[in-house]
C-alpha positions in Angstrom: -14.5 -4.9 13.1 -13.9 -8.2 11.4 -10.5 -10.0 11.6 -8.6 -7.0 12.9 -9.6 -4.7 10.0 -9.9 -1.1 10.8 -13.0 -0.1 8.9 -13.1 3.4 7.4 -15.5 5.1 5.0 -15.2 4.1 1.4 -14.6 7.8 0.6 -11.6 7.8 3.0 -10.3 4.5 1.7 -10.3 5.8 -1.9 -8.6 9.0 -0.6 -5.5 7.1 0.6 -2.5 8.4 -1.3 0.8 6.6 -2.2 3.6 9.2 -2.5 0.9 11.8 -3.4 -1.4 9.8 -5.7 -4.7 7.9 -5.2 -5.3 4.4 -6.5 -7.6 5.9 -9.1 -4.8 8.2 -10.4 -2.3 5.3 -10.4 -4.8 3.0 -12.1 -5.5 5.6 -14.8 -2.0 5.2 -16.1 -2.9 1.6 -17.1 0.8 0.8 -16.6 1.9 3.0 -19.5 5.6 3.9 -18.9 5.3 7.6 -19.7 2.2 8.0 -17.5 3.8 6.2 -14.6 6.9 8.4 -14.9 4.6 11.5 -14.9 3.5 10.5 -11.4 6.9 9.7 -9.8 9.7 10.4 -12.3 12.1 7.8 -13.8 12.0 4.4 -12.2 15.2 2.6 -11.2 14.3 -0.7 -13.0 11.4 -2.5 -14.7 10.5 -6.1 -15.0 8.2 -7.4 -17.7 6.8 -10.9 -17.7 5.2 -11.1 -21.2 3.7 -14.5 -20.9 1.2 -13.3 -18.3 1.2 -9.6 -19.1 2.8 -8.4 -15.9 4.9 -5.3 -15.7 6.6 -4.1 -12.5 8.1 -0.6 -12.1 10.7 -0.3 -9.3 11.6 2.9 -7.6 14.5 1.5 -5.6 12.8 -1.0 -3.3 9.3 0.4 -3.9 7.2 -1.4 -6.5 4.1 -0.7 -8.7 2.7 -3.7 -10.5 0.2 -3.9 -13.4 -1.2 -6.9 -15.3 -2.4 -6.1 -18.8 -3.0 -2.5 -17.8 -4.7 -3.1 -14.5 -3.1 -2.1 -11.3 -2.4 -5.2 -9.1 -0.3 -3.8 -6.3 1.9 -1.2 -4.7 4.6 -2.1 -2.2 6.3 0.7 -0.3 9.4 -0.4 1.5 11.3 2.9 1.8 10.7 5.7 4.2 10.9 8.4 1.6 7.5 7.5 0.2 4.7 8.7 2.4 1.3 7.0 2.4 -1.5 9.2 3.7 -4.4 7.5 5.5 -7.3 9.6 7.0 -5.1 12.7 6.4 -2.2 11.3 8.5 1.2 10.4 7.1 2.5 6.9 7.5 6.0 6.0 6.6 8.2 2.9 6.7 10.1 3.2 10.0 7.1 4.5 12.0 6.5 2.7 15.3 3.3 1.0 16.3 3.0 3.5 19.1 3.2 6.3 16.6 0.4 4.7 14.6 -1.7 4.5 17.8 -1.0 8.2 18.4 -2.3 8.9 14.8 -5.2 6.5 14.7 -6.2 5.9 18.3 -5.3 3.4 21.0 -8.0 1.0 19.8 -6.2 0.5 16.5 -6.8 -3.1 15.4 -4.0 -5.4 14.4 -4.0 -8.6 12.4 -2.0 -11.5 13.8 0.6 -13.1 11.5 -0.8 -15.8 9.2 1.9 -16.3 6.5 4.9 -14.7 8.1 6.2 -13.5 11.5 5.1 -9.9 10.8 1.9 -8.5 12.1 -0.2 -5.9 10.3 -2.6 -3.0 10.5 -5.3 -3.1 7.8 -7.6 -0.3 6.7 -10.6 -1.1 4.4 -14.2 -0.1 3.8 -17.3 -2.2 4.1 -18.2 -2.1 0.4 -14.7 -3.3 -0.7 -14.0 -6.9 -1.3 -11.6 -6.8 -4.2 -8.5 -5.1 -2.7 -6.8 -4.3 0.5 -4.4 -2.1 2.3 -1.9 -3.4 4.9 0.8 -1.9 7.0 3.3 -4.6 8.0 5.2 -4.3 11.3 8.2 -6.2 12.6 7.4 -8.2 15.8 10.9 -7.4 17.1 11.2 -3.6 16.5 7.4 -2.9 16.2 8.2 -0.6 13.3 6.6 -0.4 9.9 8.6 -2.4 7.4 6.3 -2.3 4.4 3.0 -0.7 3.3 1.1 -2.6 0.7 -1.9 -2.2 -1.5 -3.1 -5.3 -3.4 -5.9 -6.4 -5.7 -7.2 -9.9 -5.0 -6.9 -12.2 -8.0 
């Protein structure tokens, strides 16, 4: 498995849910305020950068970002938002050993490249445009952020 990526089927990758919703469901909102609120309720704040067409909805520390109606990222930083991968719940605060219990002892990790944190990545072989990372602290070995991103 390349570069510490845990390859899963593309069907399983598309089935990953973020607080109960798939990427397709989130993308279908096209960043429209009312549709985003239908998924998760009222957000705590919003940031709009008109010059580049970016809008970010914040649910406390969690963030959903769109650019001109296209989903660009999700950042889960709070334990109250569950991300479901391969039918297993992953939350901020889970330990690496808990992840190994859920996904197996041969769970691949990615060594830090831009920060001190290491990560667990799930992806599928047909996917080159986006990614899914679970960031862990090298000190506590606990999940500190779960991130979905679209490559520019």
